[in-house]
ZAZA-188256 format. One record per residue: y negated, z negated, x negated of N, C-alpha, C in turn; residue number from 0. Coordinates in steps of 0.001 Angstrom, whole numbers, padded with zeros to 6 digits. Atoms other than C-alpha are relative to their C-alpha. Layout:
<r n_yy="Y" n_zz="Z" n_xx="X" ca_yy="Y" ca_zz="Z" ca_xx="X" c_yy="Y" c_zz="Z" c_xx="X" num="NUM"/>
...
***
This chain:
<r n_yy="001185" n_zz="000000" n_xx="-000822" ca_yy="000000" ca_zz="000000" ca_xx="000000" c_yy="-001258" c_zz="000000" c_xx="-000873" num="0"/>
<r n_yy="001167" n_zz="000057" n_xx="000886" ca_yy="-002387" ca_zz="-000795" ca_xx="-002850" c_yy="-000387" c_zz="001381" c_xx="-000506" num="1"/>
<r n_yy="000272" n_zz="-001351" n_xx="000491" ca_yy="-002040" ca_zz="002735" ca_xx="-004187" c_yy="-000673" c_zz="000850" c_xx="001084" num="2"/>
<r n_yy="000604" n_zz="-000762" n_xx="-001105" ca_yy="-002883" ca_zz="004192" ca_xx="-000768" c_yy="-001446" c_zz="-000434" c_xx="000229" num="3"/>
<r n_yy="001368" n_zz="000490" n_xx="-000181" ca_yy="-005938" ca_zz="001975" ca_xx="-000385" c_yy="-000900" c_zz="000493" c_xx="-001129" num="4"/>
<r n_yy="000752" n_zz="-000513" n_xx="001148" ca_yy="-007056" ca_zz="002983" ca_xx="-003870" c_yy="-000331" c_zz="001482" c_xx="000204" num="5"/>
<r n_yy="000206" n_zz="-001418" n_xx="-000259" ca_yy="-006616" ca_zz="006647" ca_xx="-002945" c_yy="-001070" c_zz="000214" c_xx="001073" num="6"/>
<r n_yy="001006" n_zz="-000122" n_xx="-001067" ca_yy="-008577" ca_zz="006262" ca_xx="000307" c_yy="-001389" c_zz="-000350" c_xx="-000512" num="7"/>
<r n_yy="001281" n_zz="000408" n_xx="000564" ca_yy="-011324" ca_zz="004473" ca_xx="-001590" c_yy="-000559" c_zz="001096" c_xx="-000906" num="8"/>
<r n_yy="000433" n_zz="-001066" n_xx="000906" ca_yy="-011481" ca_zz="007181" ca_xx="-004274" c_yy="-000450" c_zz="001252" c_xx="000755" num="9"/>
<r n_yy="000372" n_zz="-001168" n_xx="-000806" ca_yy="-011662" ca_zz="009871" ca_xx="-001582" c_yy="-001222" c_zz="-000254" c_xx="000877" num="10"/>
<r n_yy="001218" n_zz="000319" n_xx="-000726" ca_yy="-014580" ca_zz="008052" ca_xx="000027" c_yy="000199" c_zz="-000418" c_xx="001446" num="11"/>
<r n_yy="-000231" n_zz="000449" n_xx="-001370" ca_yy="-012935" ca_zz="006898" ca_xx="003233" c_yy="-000637" c_zz="-001362" c_xx="000213" num="12"/>
<r n_yy="000642" n_zz="001263" n_xx="-000326" ca_yy="-014903" ca_zz="004133" ca_xx="004883" c_yy="000677" c_zz="-000695" c_xx="001172" num="13"/>
<r n_yy="-000593" n_zz="000489" n_xx="-001236" ca_yy="-012865" ca_zz="003673" ca_xx="008057" c_yy="001513" c_zz="-000104" c_xx="-000183" num="14"/>
<r n_yy="-001414" n_zz="000152" n_xx="000338" ca_yy="-009479" ca_zz="002293" ca_xx="006968" c_yy="000520" c_zz="-001332" c_xx="000530" num="15"/>
<r n_yy="-000711" n_zz="001198" n_xx="-000429" ca_yy="-007083" ca_zz="-000181" ca_xx="008543" c_yy="001371" c_zz="000031" c_xx="-000666" num="16"/>
<r n_yy="-001311" n_zz="000112" n_xx="000647" ca_yy="-004032" ca_zz="-001352" ca_xx="006586" c_yy="000739" c_zz="-001179" c_xx="000613" num="17"/>
<r n_yy="-000823" n_zz="001053" n_xx="-000586" ca_yy="-001197" ca_zz="-003380" ca_xx="008098" c_yy="001088" c_zz="-000375" c_xx="-001001" num="18"/>
<r n_yy="-000977" n_zz="000513" n_xx="000954" ca_yy="000846" ca_zz="-005531" ca_xx="005729" c_yy="001048" c_zz="-000821" c_xx="000731" num="19"/>
<r n_yy="-001059" n_zz="000862" n_xx="-000520" ca_yy="004191" ca_zz="-007100" ca_xx="006532" c_yy="-000339" c_zz="-001453" c_xx="-000321" num="20"/>
<r n_yy="000282" n_zz="001418" n_xx="000188" ca_yy="004069" ca_zz="-010880" ca_xx="006848" c_yy="000436" c_zz="-000536" c_xx="-001343" num="21"/>
<r n_yy="-000462" n_zz="000465" n_xx="001310" ca_yy="006033" ca_zz="-011325" ca_xx="003629" c_yy="-000788" c_zz="000616" c_xx="-001154" num="22"/>
<r n_yy="000863" n_zz="-000601" n_xx="001021" ca_yy="003334" ca_zz="-009363" ca_xx="001780" c_yy="-001436" c_zz="-000546" c_xx="000113" num="23"/>
<r n_yy="001323" n_zz="000604" n_xx="-000222" ca_yy="000455" ca_zz="-011735" ca_xx="002632" c_yy="-000800" c_zz="-000145" c_xx="-001291" num="24"/>
<r n_yy="000691" n_zz="000131" n_xx="001289" ca_yy="-000366" ca_zz="-012306" ca_xx="-001055" c_yy="-000601" c_zz="001342" c_xx="-000408" num="25"/>
<r n_yy="000514" n_zz="-001338" n_xx="000299" ca_yy="-000724" ca_zz="-008550" ca_xx="-001592" c_yy="-001187" c_zz="000327" c_xx="000906" num="26"/>
<r n_yy="001090" n_zz="-000260" n_xx="-000946" ca_yy="-002904" ca_zz="-008353" ca_xx="001516" c_yy="-001276" c_zz="-000705" c_xx="-000443" num="27"/>
<r n_yy="001185" n_zz="000754" n_xx="000453" ca_yy="-005246" ca_zz="-011064" ca_xx="000207" c_yy="-000631" c_zz="000647" c_xx="-001233" num="28"/>
<r n_yy="000506" n_zz="-000689" n_xx="001189" ca_yy="-005559" ca_zz="-009267" ca_xx="-003136" c_yy="-000778" c_zz="001248" c_xx="000405" num="29"/>
<r n_yy="000653" n_zz="-001235" n_xx="-000444" ca_yy="-006434" ca_zz="-006025" ca_xx="-001347" c_yy="-001250" c_zz="-000271" c_xx="000828" num="30"/>
<r n_yy="001213" n_zz="000375" n_xx="-000745" ca_yy="-008925" ca_zz="-007771" ca_xx="000959" c_yy="-001159" c_zz="-000217" c_xx="-000962" num="31"/>
<r n_yy="001041" n_zz="000238" n_xx="001002" ca_yy="-010826" ca_zz="-008841" ca_xx="-002150" c_yy="-000427" c_zz="001299" c_xx="-000673" num="32"/>
<r n_yy="000306" n_zz="-001251" n_xx="000685" ca_yy="-010595" ca_zz="-005414" ca_xx="-003775" c_yy="-000686" c_zz="001024" c_xx="000908" num="33"/>
<r n_yy="000554" n_zz="-000964" n_xx="-000957" ca_yy="-011506" ca_zz="-003458" ca_xx="-000614" c_yy="-000585" c_zz="-000752" c_xx="001197" num="34"/>
<r n_yy="000551" n_zz="000846" n_xx="-001067" ca_yy="-013746" ca_zz="-005776" ca_xx="001438" c_yy="-000484" c_zz="000768" c_xx="001235" num="35"/>
<r n_yy="000467" n_zz="-000781" n_xx="-001153" ca_yy="-014973" ca_zz="-002934" ca_xx="003690" c_yy="001146" c_zz="000424" c_xx="000910" num="36"/>
<r n_yy="-001152" n_zz="-000431" n_xx="-000775" ca_yy="-011447" ca_zz="-002128" ca_xx="004865" c_yy="000539" c_zz="-001154" c_xx="000831" num="37"/>
<r n_yy="-000606" n_zz="001010" n_xx="-000886" ca_yy="-009729" ca_zz="-003967" ca_xx="007711" c_yy="001463" c_zz="-000147" c_xx="-000407" num="38"/>
<r n_yy="-001362" n_zz="000273" n_xx="000450" ca_yy="-006558" ca_zz="-005558" ca_xx="006334" c_yy="000604" c_zz="-001028" c_xx="000953" num="39"/>
<r n_yy="-000675" n_zz="000841" n_xx="-000986" ca_yy="-004147" ca_zz="-007061" ca_xx="008866" c_yy="001365" c_zz="-000391" c_xx="-000552" num="40"/>
<r n_yy="-001327" n_zz="000478" n_xx="000409" ca_yy="-001082" ca_zz="-009176" ca_xx="008121" c_yy="000789" c_zz="-000327" c_xx="001261" num="41"/>
<r n_yy="-000858" n_zz="000272" n_xx="-001150" ca_yy="001746" ca_zz="-009188" ca_xx="010631" c_yy="000451" c_zz="-001460" c_xx="-000007" num="42"/>
<r n_yy="-000485" n_zz="001387" n_xx="-000050" ca_yy="002896" ca_zz="-012622" ca_xx="011853" c_yy="001496" c_zz="-000126" c_xx="-000284" num="43"/>
<r n_yy="-001428" n_zz="-000008" n_xx="000347" ca_yy="006495" ca_zz="-011632" ca_xx="011022" c_yy="000170" c_zz="000763" c_xx="-001303" num="44"/>
<r n_yy="-000252" n_zz="-000661" n_xx="001280" ca_yy="008091" ca_zz="-010332" ca_xx="007838" c_yy="-000058" c_zz="001519" c_xx="000080" num="45"/>
<r n_yy="-000032" n_zz="-001452" n_xx="-000136" ca_yy="008301" ca_zz="-006788" ca_xx="009230" c_yy="-000385" c_zz="000371" c_xx="001426" num="46"/>
<r n_yy="000312" n_zz="-000467" n_xx="-001351" ca_yy="007316" ca_zz="-004692" ca_xx="012232" c_yy="001271" c_zz="000023" c_xx="000849" num="47"/>
<r n_yy="-001272" n_zz="-000010" n_xx="-000734" ca_yy="011008" ca_zz="-004370" ca_xx="013178" c_yy="001054" c_zz="-000756" c_xx="-000786" num="48"/>
<r n_yy="-001099" n_zz="000702" n_xx="000658" ca_yy="014169" ca_zz="-006305" ca_xx="012438" c_yy="000705" c_zz="000928" c_xx="-000980" num="49"/>
<r n_yy="-000803" n_zz="-000742" n_xx="000968" ca_yy="016069" ca_zz="-005205" ca_xx="009367" c_yy="001181" c_zz="-000883" c_xx="-000365" num="50"/>
<r n_yy="-001177" n_zz="000809" n_xx="000313" ca_yy="019634" ca_zz="-006354" ca_xx="008808" c_yy="000099" c_zz="-000273" c_xx="-001496" num="51"/>
<r n_yy="-000185" n_zz="000250" n_xx="001436" ca_yy="020666" ca_zz="-007916" ca_xx="005522" c_yy="000826" c_zz="001117" c_xx="-000623" num="52"/>
<r n_yy="-000741" n_zz="-001023" n_xx="000725" ca_yy="022036" ca_zz="-005594" ca_xx="002915" c_yy="000362" c_zz="-000588" c_xx="-001358" num="53"/>
<r n_yy="-000440" n_zz="000616" n_xx="001254" ca_yy="024109" ca_zz="-006796" ca_xx="-000007" c_yy="000849" c_zz="000935" c_xx="-000844" num="54"/>
<r n_yy="-000785" n_zz="-000959" n_xx="000788" ca_yy="025801" ca_zz="-003650" ca_xx="-001272" c_yy="-000829" c_zz="001241" c_xx="-000266" num="55"/>
<r n_yy="000687" n_zz="-001249" n_xx="000286" ca_yy="024760" ca_zz="-000352" ca_xx="-002705" c_yy="000320" c_zz="000997" c_xx="001098" num="56"/>
<r n_yy="-000199" n_zz="-001006" n_xx="-001044" ca_yy="024232" ca_zz="002115" ca_xx="000126" c_yy="000221" c_zz="001378" c_xx="-000604" num="57"/>
<r n_yy="-000185" n_zz="-001258" n_xx="000711" ca_yy="024029" ca_zz="004973" ca_xx="-002327" c_yy="-000446" c_zz="-000215" c_xx="-001439" num="58"/>
<r n_yy="000416" n_zz="000122" n_xx="001395" ca_yy="023436" ca_zz="005588" ca_xx="-006002" c_yy="-001514" c_zz="000048" c_xx="-000129" num="59"/>
<r n_yy="001458" n_zz="-000151" n_xx="000078" ca_yy="019825" ca_zz="006550" ca_xx="-005312" c_yy="-000740" c_zz="-001206" c_xx="000573" num="60"/>
<r n_yy="000712" n_zz="001071" n_xx="-000692" ca_yy="018999" ca_zz="003588" ca_xx="-003079" c_yy="000856" c_zz="-001259" c_xx="000100" num="61"/>
<r n_yy="-000737" n_zz="001256" n_xx="-000113" ca_yy="020610" ca_zz="000273" ca_xx="-003933" c_yy="-000726" c_zz="-000929" c_xx="000971" num="62"/>
<r n_yy="000593" n_zz="000812" n_xx="-001055" ca_yy="020036" ca_zz="-002143" ca_xx="-001072" c_yy="000411" c_zz="-001456" c_xx="-000174" num="63"/>
<r n_yy="-000232" n_zz="001429" n_xx="000116" ca_yy="019746" ca_zz="-005863" ca_xx="-001730" c_yy="-001160" c_zz="-000707" c_xx="000673" num="64"/>
<r n_yy="001063" n_zz="000720" n_xx="-000678" ca_yy="017714" ca_zz="-007719" ca_xx="000872" c_yy="000594" c_zz="-000944" c_xx="001026" num="65"/>
<r n_yy="-000373" n_zz="000947" n_xx="-001042" ca_yy="017935" ca_zz="-010654" ca_xx="003198" c_yy="-000435" c_zz="000574" c_xx="001350" num="66"/>
<r n_yy="000417" n_zz="-000383" n_xx="-001349" ca_yy="017566" ca_zz="-010273" ca_xx="006953" c_yy="-001515" c_zz="-000152" c_xx="000112" num="67"/>
<r n_yy="001439" n_zz="000077" n_xx="-000226" ca_yy="013966" ca_zz="-009498" ca_xx="007861" c_yy="-000239" c_zz="000014" c_xx="001508" num="68"/>
<r n_yy="000298" n_zz="000075" n_xx="-001426" ca_yy="012762" ca_zz="-010587" ca_xx="011278" c_yy="-001307" c_zz="000708" c_xx="000286" num="69"/>
<r n_yy="001188" n_zz="-000756" n_xx="-000363" ca_yy="010299" ca_zz="-008303" ca_xx="012956" c_yy="-000514" c_zz="-000333" c_xx="001379" num="70"/>
<r n_yy="000574" n_zz="000161" n_xx="-001329" ca_yy="008183" ca_zz="-008061" ca_xx="016073" c_yy="000823" c_zz="000708" c_xx="001068" num="71"/>
<r n_yy="-000864" n_zz="-000741" n_xx="-000920" ca_yy="010596" ca_zz="-005576" ca_xx="017639" c_yy="001407" c_zz="000054" c_xx="-000609" num="72"/>
<r n_yy="-001371" n_zz="-000081" n_xx="000490" ca_yy="014343" ca_zz="-005048" ca_xx="017355" c_yy="000138" c_zz="001148" c_xx="-000984" num="73"/>
<r n_yy="-000294" n_zz="-001079" n_xx="000945" ca_yy="015932" ca_zz="-002761" ca_xx="014805" c_yy="-000132" c_zz="001370" c_xx="000670" num="74"/>
<r n_yy="000091" n_zz="-001248" n_xx="-000756" ca_yy="015989" ca_zz="-000082" ca_xx="017522" c_yy="-001375" c_zz="000237" c_xx="000618" num="75"/>
<r n_yy="001369" n_zz="-000192" n_xx="-000487" ca_yy="012298" ca_zz="-000533" ca_xx="018343" c_yy="-000291" c_zz="-000565" c_xx="001371" num="76"/>
<r n_yy="000244" n_zz="000608" n_xx="-001313" ca_yy="012674" ca_zz="-002505" ca_xx="021572" c_yy="-000776" c_zz="-001298" c_xx="-000177" num="77"/>
<r n_yy="000828" n_zz="001182" n_xx="000086" ca_yy="010082" ca_zz="-005178" ca_xx="022180" c_yy="000797" c_zz="-001262" c_xx="000305" num="78"/>
<r n_yy="-000651" n_zz="001289" n_xx="-000212" ca_yy="011316" ca_zz="-008753" ca_xx="021912" c_yy="-000830" c_zz="-000830" c_xx="000972" num="79"/>
<r n_yy="000720" n_zz="000921" n_xx="-000879" ca_yy="010416" ca_zz="-011486" ca_xx="024382" c_yy="-001095" c_zz="-000706" c_xx="-000801" num="80"/>
<r n_yy="001103" n_zz="000720" n_xx="000625" ca_yy="007051" ca_zz="-012985" ca_xx="023547" c_yy="-000798" c_zz="000787" c_xx="-001021" num="81"/>
<r n_yy="000755" n_zz="-000752" n_xx="001006" ca_yy="005847" ca_zz="-010192" ca_xx="021269" c_yy="-001035" c_zz="000933" c_xx="000609" num="82"/>
<r n_yy="000963" n_zz="-000942" n_xx="-000587" ca_yy="003888" ca_zz="-008115" ca_xx="023772" c_yy="-001434" c_zz="-000457" c_xx="-000234" num="83"/>
<r n_yy="001360" n_zz="000509" n_xx="000230" ca_yy="000836" ca_zz="-010372" ca_xx="023420" c_yy="-000429" c_zz="000226" c_xx="-001441" num="84"/>
<r n_yy="000307" n_zz="-000201" n_xx="001419" ca_yy="001024" ca_zz="-010143" ca_xx="019627" c_yy="-000303" c_zz="001473" c_xx="-000270" num="85"/>
<r n_yy="000206" n_zz="-001434" n_xx="000218" ca_yy="001322" ca_zz="-006347" ca_xx="019701" c_yy="-001295" c_zz="000481" c_xx="000654" num="86"/>
<r n_yy="001264" n_zz="-000361" n_xx="-000655" ca_yy="-001548" ca_zz="-006014" ca_xx="022185" c_yy="-001176" c_zz="-000472" c_xx="-000840" num="87"/>
<r n_yy="001065" n_zz="000530" n_xx="000865" ca_yy="-003705" ca_zz="-008238" ca_xx="019965" c_yy="-000140" c_zz="000851" c_xx="-001265" num="88"/>
<r n_yy="000002" n_zz="-000849" n_xx="001198" ca_yy="-002720" ca_zz="-006134" ca_xx="016927" c_yy="-000689" c_zz="001334" c_xx="000290" num="89"/>
<r n_yy="000602" n_zz="-001286" n_xx="-000360" ca_yy="-003628" ca_zz="-002866" ca_xx="018669" c_yy="-001483" c_zz="-000146" c_xx="000335" num="90"/>
<r n_yy="001418" n_zz="000238" n_xx="-000301" ca_yy="-006894" ca_zz="-004321" ca_xx="019986" c_yy="-000802" c_zz="-000227" c_xx="-001270" num="91"/>
<r n_yy="000668" n_zz="000243" n_xx="001278" ca_yy="-007770" ca_zz="-005494" ca_xx="016478" c_yy="-000233" c_zz="001313" c_xx="-000757" num="92"/>
<r n_yy="000133" n_zz="-001313" n_xx="000645" ca_yy="-007134" ca_zz="-002002" ca_xx="015090" c_yy="-001067" c_zz="000817" c_xx="000716" num="93"/>
<r n_yy="000976" n_zz="-000751" n_xx="-000790" ca_yy="-009126" ca_zz="-000421" ca_xx="017902" c_yy="-001423" c_zz="-000492" c_xx="-000267" num="94"/>
<r n_yy="001319" n_zz="000573" n_xx="000276" ca_yy="-012051" ca_zz="-002788" ca_xx="017324" c_yy="-000492" c_zz="000408" c_xx="-001384" num="95"/>
<r n_yy="000376" n_zz="-000365" n_xx="001372" ca_yy="-012040" ca_zz="-002123" ca_xx="013586" c_yy="-000397" c_zz="001462" c_xx="-000081" num="96"/>
<r n_yy="000293" n_zz="-001433" n_xx="000052" ca_yy="-011980" ca_zz="001638" ca_xx="014087" c_yy="-001284" c_zz="000325" c_xx="000765" num="97"/>
<r n_yy="001204" n_zz="-000239" n_xx="-000804" ca_yy="-014693" ca_zz="001533" ca_xx="016760" c_yy="-001249" c_zz="-000476" c_xx="-000730" num="98"/>
<r n_yy="001147" n_zz="000546" n_xx="000722" ca_yy="-017003" ca_zz="-000630" ca_xx="014649" c_yy="-000399" c_zz="000880" c_xx="-001169" num="99"/>
<r n_yy="000275" n_zz="-000855" n_xx="001154" ca_yy="-016705" ca_zz="001764" ca_xx="011747" c_yy="-000595" c_zz="001339" c_xx="000413" num="100"/>
<r n_yy="000489" n_zz="-001302" n_xx="-000445" ca_yy="-017577" ca_zz="004802" ca_xx="013838" c_yy="000959" c_zz="001093" c_xx="-000413" num="101"/>
<r n_yy="-000859" n_zz="-001131" n_xx="000339" ca_yy="-016283" ca_zz="008198" ca_xx="012827" c_yy="000417" c_zz="-000075" c_xx="-001470" num="102"/>
<r n_yy="-000474" n_zz="-000049" n_xx="001384" ca_yy="-014352" ca_zz="008888" ca_xx="009643" c_yy="-001024" c_zz="000752" c_xx="-000822" num="103"/>
<r n_yy="001009" n_zz="-000579" n_xx="000864" ca_yy="-016811" ca_zz="009633" ca_xx="006870" c_yy="000613" c_zz="000190" c_xx="-001379" num="104"/>
<r n_yy="-000572" n_zz="-000278" n_xx="001316" ca_yy="-015499" ca_zz="011317" ca_xx="003728" c_yy="-001084" c_zz="000594" c_xx="-000870" num="105"/>
<r n_yy="000999" n_zz="-000507" n_xx="000934" ca_yy="-017712" ca_zz="011870" ca_xx="000709" c_yy="000497" c_zz="001287" c_xx="-000643" num="106"/>
<r n_yy="-000353" n_zz="-001216" n_xx="000743" ca_yy="-017770" ca_zz="015293" ca_xx="-000930" c_yy="000045" c_zz="-000339" c_xx="-001480" num="107"/>
<r n_yy="-000128" n_zz="000235" n_xx="001452" ca_yy="-016567" ca_zz="015203" ca_xx="-004522" c_yy="-000227" c_zz="001281" c_xx="-000747" num="108"/>
***
């Protein structure tokens, strides 16, 4: 995510919203300091969707070693009980940030 924010900044984007997984809150705080004009949001869960644990190599190219990650929605994208309010708040926060910034403004290089 940091690389993308850096790229957007270099290209002159002023209207940027970044959403970090809950387990990346430290990275989000670092980026908030580096890009104070951008709206950085941290999810209240480790991920947007559930991810099962993985303890074996799925392939040679992509070894998978991770614990279960709980998300706001199921692995299949179905909303969990009690998350609709969180998702509505998240979308409203994004909408507010984008509206306050106005239109996308890119500097000519």
